[in-house]
C-alpha positions as semicolon CSV with decimal commas, in nm:
position;residue;x (nm);y (nm);z (nm)
1;M;-2,358;-0,330;0,747
2;I;-2,105;-0,447;1,007
3;K;-2,258;-0,476;1,353
4;T;-2,039;-0,397;1,652
5;P;-2,113;-0,508;2,010
6;Q;-2,279;-0,259;2,246
7;Q;-1,955;-0,203;2,443
8;Y;-1,803;-0,045;2,128
9;K;-2,087;0,199;2,065
10;F;-1,884;0,513;2,139
11;L;-1,574;0,375;1,968
12;S;-1,780;0,308;1,656
13;I;-1,907;0,667;1,665
14;F;-1,545;0,786;1,698
15;I;-1,436;0,574;1,399
16;V;-1,714;0,717;1,183
17;S;-1,650;1,071;1,308
18;I;-1,275;1,076;1,241
19;H;-1,329;0,956;0,884
20;L;-1,596;1,223;0,840
21;L;-1,360;1,490;0,980
22;Y;-1,090;1,407;0,727
23;F;-1,347;1,403;0,447
24;L;-1,460;1,753;0,544
25;I;-1,097;1,871;0,554
26;A;-1,051;1,730;0,202
27;L;-1,366;1,911;0,088
28;Y;-1,240;2,240;0,229
29;F;-0,876;2,231;0,117
30;N;-0,925;2,027;-0,202
31;G;-0,598;1,841;-0,137
32;I;-0,727;1,524;-0,301
33;Y;-0,480;1,474;-0,586
34;T;-0,123;1,349;-0,621
35;V;0,095;1,340;-0,931
36;D;-0,047;0,991;-0,999
37;S;-0,414;1,088;-0,971
38;P;-0,456;1,219;-1,330
39;G;-0,345;0,878;-1,463
40;Y;-0,630;0,703;-1,284
41;L;-0,883;0,968;-1,392
42;F;-0,768;0,953;-1,755
43;Q;-0,784;0,573;-1,749
44;A;-1,143;0,582;-1,622
45;Q;-1,232;0,834;-1,893
46;N;-1,058;0,628;-2,162
47;L;-1,236;0,309;-2,057
48;V;-1,573;0,479;-2,094
49;K;-1,505;0,671;-2,416
50;Y;-1,256;0,453;-2,603
51;H;-1,260;0,113;-2,421
52;S;-0,888;0,162;-2,364
53;I;-0,681;0,093;-2,051
54;Y;-0,441;0,377;-2,142
55;A;-0,358;0,569;-1,822
56;G;-0,291;0,904;-1,984
57;N;-0,434;1,173;-2,209
58;L;-0,511;1,014;-2,546
59;L;-0,521;1,358;-2,707
60;L;-0,146;1,393;-2,647
61;P;0,125;1,183;-2,819
62;I;0,083;0,819;-2,718
63;Q;0,335;0,667;-2,475
64;N;0,320;0,287;-2,486
65;D;0,435;0,263;-2,124
66;Y;0,100;0,405;-2,011
67;F;-0,095;0,103;-2,136
68;A;0,058;-0,118;-1,866
69;L;0,127;0,153;-1,608
70;R;-0,197;0,135;-1,406
71;P;-0,403;-0,185;-1,368
72;P;-0,768;-0,099;-1,443
73;F;-0,964;-0,201;-1,133
74;Y;-0,940;0,139;-0,961
75;A;-1,047;0,307;-1,284
76;F;-1,355;0,081;-1,289
77;F;-1,416;0,179;-0,927
78;I;-1,405;0,548;-1,027
79;I;-1,651;0,482;-1,311
80;I;-1,897;0,307;-1,077
81;C;-1,875;0,584;-0,816
82;K;-1,924;0,859;-1,073
83;A;-2,226;0,676;-1,212
84;I;-2,390;0,766;-0,879
85;Y;-2,289;1,133;-0,902
86;Q;-2,037;1,285;-1,142
87;S;-1,776;1,417;-0,899
88;D;-1,435;1,315;-0,771
89;Y;-1,575;1,366;-0,422
90;T;-1,822;1,083;-0,480
91;V;-1,520;0,856;-0,519
92;L;-1,378;0,987;-0,191
93;F;-1,710;0,950;-0,012
94;V;-1,734;0,584;-0,110
95;Q;-1,368;0,531;-0,017
96;N;-1,440;0,674;0,327
97;I;-1,731;0,434;0,372
98;L;-1,503;0,143;0,279
99;A;-1,224;0,269;0,507
100;T;-1,473;0,303;0,795
101;L;-1,613;-0,046;0,740
102;L;-1,257;-0,177;0,726
103;I;-1,169;-0,042;1,072
104;L;-1,499;-0,168;1,212
105;N;-1,416;-0,509;1,066
106;V;-1,074;-0,500;1,234
107;L;-1,250;-0,411;1,559
108;N;-1,484;-0,710;1,529
109;T;-1,201;-0,945;1,429
110;I;-0,980;-0,845;1,719
111;S;-1,274;-0,870;1,959
112;A;-1,343;-1,226;1,836
113;L;-0,977;-1,310;1,908
114;G;-1,036;-1,233;2,275
115;V;-0,891;-0,884;2,317
116;K;-1,053;-0,714;2,616
117;P;-1,309;-0,442;2,530
118;K;-1,134;-0,184;2,750
119;I;-0,805;-0,243;2,567
120;I;-0,978;-0,192;2,232
121;N;-1,168;0,118;2,349
122;V;-0,848;0,285;2,475
123;I;-0,574;0,167;2,235
124;L;-0,756;0,166;1,900
125;P;-0,845;0,540;1,901
126;I;-0,481;0,625;1,983
127;C;-0,362;0,411;1,690
128;L;-0,607;0,584;1,457
129;V;-0,508;0,936;1,563
130;F;-0,136;0,871;1,517
131;Y;-0,155;0,729;1,165
132;P;-0,314;1,003;0,952
133;A;-0,210;0,844;0,620
134;H;-0,499;0,596;0,643
135;F;-0,745;0,887;0,642
136;V;-0,551;1,107;0,402
137;Y;-0,555;0,843;0,127
138;A;-0,919;0,761;0,187
139;N;-0,957;1,121;0,067
140;T;-0,721;1,100;-0,229
141;I;-0,778;0,988;-0,587
142;M;-0,545;0,692;-0,545
143;S;-0,598;0,316;-0,529
144;D;-0,440;0,269;-0,184
145;T;-0,760;0,254;0,023
146;I;-0,915;-0,003;-0,212
147;F;-0,595;-0,206;-0,193
148;E;-0,588;-0,179;0,188
149;V;-0,941;-0,321;0,201
150;L;-0,854;-0,603;-0,039
151;I;-0,543;-0,701;0,159
152;F;-0,741;-0,725;0,481
153;L;-1,012;-0,927;0,305
154;L;-0,745;-1,168;0,183
155;F;-0,593;-1,185;0,532
156;K;-0,925;-1,248;0,705
157;T;-1,057;-1,497;0,449
158;T;-0,732;-1,694;0,472
159;Y;-0,771;-1,704;0,849
160;L;-1,135;-1,816;0,819
161;F;-1,025;-2,086;0,574
162;Y;-0,773;-2,207;0,831
163;Q;-1,048;-2,229;1,093
164;K;-1,291;-2,418;0,867
165;P;-1,179;-2,495;0,510
166;S;-1,442;-2,492;0,233
167;L;-1,451;-2,462;-0,145
168;Y;-1,649;-2,138;-0,113
169;K;-1,374;-1,977;0,099
170;A;-1,103;-2,105;-0,137
171;L;-1,282;-1,952;-0,436
172;S;-1,331;-1,629;-0,238
173;I;-0,956;-1,614;-0,174
174;G;-0,892;-1,667;-0,546
175;L;-1,136;-1,390;-0,639
176;I;-0,979;-1,146;-0,391
177;I;-0,628;-1,221;-0,523
178;S;-0,745;-1,168;-0,882
179;I;-0,893;-0,826;-0,795
180;M;-0,574;-0,736;-0,609
181;L;-0,370;-0,824;-0,919
182;I;-0,566;-0,579;-1,133
183;T;-0,541;-0,314;-0,861
184;K;-0,168;-0,324;-0,779
185;P;0,077;-0,571;-0,941
186;V;0,286;-0,584;-0,621
187;S;0,029;-0,835;-0,490
188;I;0,132;-1,107;-0,736
189;L;0,356;-1,299;-0,494
190;I;0,135;-1,265;-0,186
191;G;-0,123;-1,472;-0,371
192;L;0,131;-1,748;-0,428
193;I;0,239;-1,732;-0,064
194;V;-0,121;-1,769;0,052
195;C;-0,159;-2,073;-0,174
196;L;0,152;-2,229;-0,019
197;I;0,016;-2,162;0,330
198;M;-0,312;-2,330;0,236
199;L;-0,129;-2,644;0,124
200;F;-0,013;-2,696;0,483
201;I;-0,361;-2,656;0,633
202;K;-0,507;-2,995;0,716
203;N;-0,836;-3,176;0,654
204;Y;-0,960;-3,051;0,318
205;P;-0,917;-3,162;-0,046
206;K;-0,602;-2,993;-0,181
207;I;-0,776;-2,961;-0,520
208;Y;-0,933;-2,647;-0,365
209;V;-0,602;-2,467;-0,420
210;A;-0,614;-2,551;-0,792
211;Y;-0,969;-2,410;-0,812
212;L;-0,847;-2,101;-0,626
213;L;-0,583;-2,032;-0,892
214;I;-0,838;-2,009;-1,173
215;F;-0,940;-1,649;-1,100
216;P;-0,584;-1,507;-1,057
217;I;-0,467;-1,679;-1,379
218;I;-0,764;-1,534;-1,569
219;A;-0,691;-1,187;-1,425
220;Y;-0,322;-1,205;-1,511
221;L;-0,378;-1,326;-1,868
222;S;-0,668;-1,086;-1,931
223;L;-0,464;-0,782;-1,835
224;G;-0,156;-0,903;-2,024
225;F;-0,354;-0,967;-2,342
226;A;-0,538;-0,634;-2,306
227;V;-0,198;-0,462;-2,307
228;Q;-0,083;-0,678;-2,599
229;K;-0,390;-0,574;-2,798
230;E;-0,290;-0,209;-2,755
231;T;0,089;-0,236;-2,793
232;G;0,161;-0,572;-2,956
233;Y;0,360;-0,679;-2,647
234;F;0,223;-0,906;-2,373
235;Q;0,296;-0,726;-2,049
236;F;0,136;-0,733;-1,704
237;T;0,295;-0,411;-1,576
238;S;0,547;-0,152;-1,689
239;M;0,579;-0,013;-1,337
240;K;0,837;-0,273;-1,231
241;S;1,089;-0,166;-1,495
242;F;1,054;0,204;-1,430
243;A;1,061;0,162;-1,051
244;A;1,391;-0,022;-1,101
245;V;1,552;0,251;-1,309
246;R;1,403;0,555;-1,134
247;C;1,434;0,429;-0,777
248;L;1,662;0,128;-0,732
249;V;1,932;0,226;-0,980
250;K;1,905;0,600;-0,921
251;Y;1,924;0,576;-0,542
252;S;2,199;0,312;-0,549
253;A;2,403;0,525;-0,791
254;A;2,352;0,830;-0,568
255;N;2,477;0,629;-0,271
256;A;2,786;0,513;-0,458
257;Y;2,875;0,815;-0,677
258;G;2,655;1,111;-0,588
259;S;2,331;1,261;-0,717
260;D;2,466;1,403;-1,044
261;Y;2,590;1,063;-1,162
262;A;2,264;0,904;-1,044
263;D;2,063;1,140;-1,265
264;S;2,287;1,075;-1,563
265;I;2,287;0,692;-1,537
266;S;1,909;0,661;-1,495
267;S;1,850;0,906;-1,781
268;A;2,099;0,718;-2,001
269;I;1,923;0,384;-1,945
270;V;1,585;0,531;-2,035
271;S;1,730;0,717;-2,334
272;Q;1,906;0,409;-2,471
273;S;1,595;0,197;-2,420
274;E;1,394;0,433;-2,642
275;Q;1,630;0,359;-2,931
276;Q;1,548;-0,013;-2,929
277;E;1,356;-0,147;-3,229
278;T;1,059;-0,297;-3,043
279;L;0,877;-0,244;-2,715
280;A;0,983;-0,591;-2,598
281;L;1,349;-0,509;-2,663
282;R;1,304;-0,176;-2,486
283;Y;1,188;-0,335;-2,162
284;Q;1,443;-0,610;-2,194
285;Y;1,714;-0,345;-2,222
286;I;1,587;-0,157;-1,914
287;D;1,558;-0,473;-1,704
288;N;1,900;-0,608;-1,811
289;S;2,070;-0,272;-1,756
290;C;1,915;-0,227;-1,411
291;N;1,995;-0,583;-1,303
292;Q;2,355;-0,549;-1,423
293;F;2,405;-0,219;-1,242
294;L;2,257;-0,349;-0,917
295;L;2,462;-0,669;-0,932
296;N;2,776;-0,459;-0,973
297;H;2,678;-0,233;-0,683
298;K;2,542;-0,476;-0,426
299;I;2,660;-0,283;-0,120
300;A;2,510;0,045;-0,240
301;F;2,184;-0,133;-0,323
302;L;2,170;-0,302;0,018
303;K;2,224;0,036;0,188
304;V;1,944;0,191;-0,017
305;Y;1,717;-0,107;0,044
306;S;1,783;-0,104;0,419
307;K;1,721;0,271;0,445
308;G;1,403;0,226;0,244
309;C;1,266;-0,050;0,468
310;L;1,354;0,149;0,780
311;T;1,189;0,463;0,642
312;F;0,886;0,256;0,536
313;M;0,817;0,180;0,902
314;L;0,920;0,517;1,050
315;D;0,813;0,778;0,791
316;P;0,588;1,027;0,977
317;G;0,397;1,111;0,658
318;R;0,501;1,472;0,605
319;Y;0,400;1,451;0,238
320;D;0,062;1,302;0,331
321;L;-0,024;1,581;0,574
322;Y;0,097;1,854;0,338
323;K;-0,107;1,699;0,059
324;L;-0,421;1,692;0,276
325;F;-0,394;2,068;0,330
326;N;-0,297;2,123;-0,035
327;A;0,040;2,265;0,068
328;N;0,275;2,039;-0,130
329;N;0,514;2,159;-0,393
330;D;0,517;1,866;-0,638
331;N;0,834;1,997;-0,801
332;A;1,031;1,975;-0,477
333;L;1,199;1,659;-0,350
334;G;1,035;1,497;-0,049
335;M;1,212;1,399;0,271
336;Y;1,270;1,039;0,161
337;Q;1,405;1,132;-0,184
338;T;1,634;1,385;-0,017
339;L;1,765;1,115;0,216
340;Q;1,829;0,865;-0,064
341;Q;1,982;1,108;-0,313
342;Y;2,166;1,358;-0,092
343;G;2,216;1,184;0,242
344;L;2,144;1,250;0,609
345;K;2,293;1,600;0,623
346;A;2,065;1,725;0,345
347;T;1,769;1,555;0,515
348;L;1,840;1,736;0,843
349;Q;1,856;2,067;0,653
350;F;1,525;1,973;0,491
351;L;1,370;1,920;0,835
352;L;1,506;2,249;0,968
353;G;1,314;2,421;0,690
354;I;0,983;2,306;0,840
355;N;0,806;2,538;1,084
356;F;0,815;2,457;1,457
357;W;0,462;2,317;1,488
358;G;0,503;2,104;1,178
359;L;0,833;1,972;1,310
360;L;0,673;1,897;1,648
361;V;0,393;1,695;1,484
362;L;0,643;1,503;1,271
363;G;0,859;1,433;1,578
364;I;0,560;1,293;1,769
365;L;0,460;1,075;1,472
366;I;0,816;0,940;1,433
367;C;0,823;0,850;1,804
368;W;0,489;0,674;1,765
369;N;0,613;0,481;1,462
370;I;0,923;0,370;1,654
371;A;0,693;0,245;1,931
372;V;0,484;0,055;1,673
373;V;0,796;-0,123;1,541
374;I;0,899;-0,219;1,895
375;V;0,549;-0,344;1,977
376;F;0,534;-0,545;1,654
377;I;0,860;-0,720;1,747
378;L;0,727;-0,784;2,099
379;F;0,405;-0,922;1,954
380;L;0,601;-1,173;1,746
381;T;0,842;-1,274;2,021
382;K;0,665;-1,231;2,355
383;T;0,291;-1,288;2,314
384;H;0,106;-1,616;2,329
385;S;-0,153;-1,553;2,059
386;Q;-0,260;-1,827;1,820
387;A;0,041;-1,945;1,622
388;F;-0,141;-1,917;1,290
389;I;-0,265;-1,561;1,343
390;K;0,089;-1,453;1,441
391;L;0,230;-1,626;1,134
392;L;-0,027;-1,466;0,905
393;I;0,027;-1,115;1,045
394;A;0,405;-1,158;1,017
395;I;0,384;-1,281;0,656
396;F;0,159;-0,997;0,538
397;V;0,359;-0,724;0,716
398;L;0,698;-0,855;0,605
399;Y;0,583;-0,919;0,247
400;F;0,477;-0,560;0,186
401;L;0,774;-0,427;0,384
402;L;1,016;-0,619;0,162
403;T;0,839;-0,555;-0,170
404;T;0,749;-0,187;-0,133
405;G;0,981;-0,089;0,153
406;V;1,259;0,027;-0,078
407;L;1,030;0,314;-0,184
408;G;1,021;0,407;0,185
409;V;0,707;0,617;0,214
410;S;0,426;0,624;0,467
411;R;0,164;0,570;0,194
412;Y;0,269;0,211;0,134
413;R;0,236;0,130;0,504
414;I;-0,138;0,179;0,461
415;H;-0,147;-0,165;0,300
416;I;-0,043;-0,336;0,624
417;Y;-0,211;-0,092;0,863
418;P;-0,496;-0,329;0,968
419;M;-0,247;-0,607;1,049
420;L;-0,031;-0,365;1,251
421;L;-0,344;-0,259;1,442
422;M;-0,416;-0,622;1,522
423;A;-0,057;-0,683;1,636
424;I;-0,066;-0,379;1,867
425;L;-0,399;-0,478;2,022
426;L;-0,304;-0,844;2,066
427;W;0,020;-0,738;2,235
428;A;-0,156;-0,483;2,457
429;N;-0,404;-0,748;2,566
430;Q;-0,121;-0,953;2,721
431;S;0,116;-0,675;2,826
432;N;0,185;-0,624;3,196
433;F;0,309;-0,275;3,107
434;I;-0,030;-0,181;2,958
435;K;-0,210;-0,348;3,248
436;K;-0,051;-0,095;3,485
437;F;-0,239;0,182;3,307
438;I;-0,556;0,004;3,196
439;R;-0,731;-0,216;3,448
440;Y;-0,921;-0,481;3,255
441;D;-0,935;-0,781;3,489
């Protein structure tokens, strides 16, 4: 159990209480599933019954894409949780414990970096209240909370390695990266970046980095060969190809030619791919077609990418809040999809369709997110924190912004939420503006 200093007693109670509140809301409204949740639940069931990583219903016609669609770690997590008690809410209860421990760990880490207790006691609760997605997805059958915990563990262990390198810490980093790989494939390059960072840290045998790579290589090959056993094609993930055709190409085509053409071009690529003789040729066709389209429409792609990254940081999380209260219509386009496919005018009409109180909440959350972006920039440019901790926070935030930002949804910002919390608190600790309101001398 993480121990917090006495001066954070009430803050610790608040952290536990707000997680408990969201769990009770999830219990009452049953808004714990997204369109992706059945895939994880089927995969967990298939692992137990058939020893298969297939992320779909095996009683329906088999779709080879589903063998490499979801890495299996979250399914294993579901299995372990349900071994305690056979309920989806057991999974959520454990996720809430992990999410609570994560925030307490951030509290302890930021305290060790010298942030004043009064700053932490005032600013941290505000940050928690104004980012509901962290709590919503702790109460959703999705892998995001587990991934959020893993990212912070990688961040903190890398920082501890910088402070005092050891083989144990290097192997711990390797193990964390390997688990991240079999949780979400988007983590593949962050592991390599961490290894490069470690090469520039002084006073330890660089062979540690080679030892570190053992676990990620085993994880990558194990998952690839597990997919090959099922489909005959070595593949780490099928998500990359379908994200390219269904998001990058579709949104870029909508920007250049309109939504009708976007639907037709993405459907045509998928349709033509299904006529290829082998699974390998199918994915090769999708990847080549997407790359060719994007290369021929660079300006449209850059517009889509820029809007995605901006929305990634500013999205108020309308979908997340609606999902929590089980009020989403999964057949309707969300605010971000409306923006990318139909433009700003359609998005404004979308917003006008929301009731006054909902619109007020979203407006407040957007203003808060704008403030967070400004504070993050100030943290990087104006504070005098340790150079390495600033570098590490910047790398982790920018990596996930640039790799998942094009999808532009609040959910993916969960992954960097602990680092954003640290940036805000480190900035507030040195800010003359904050000092006017919070006396901590």
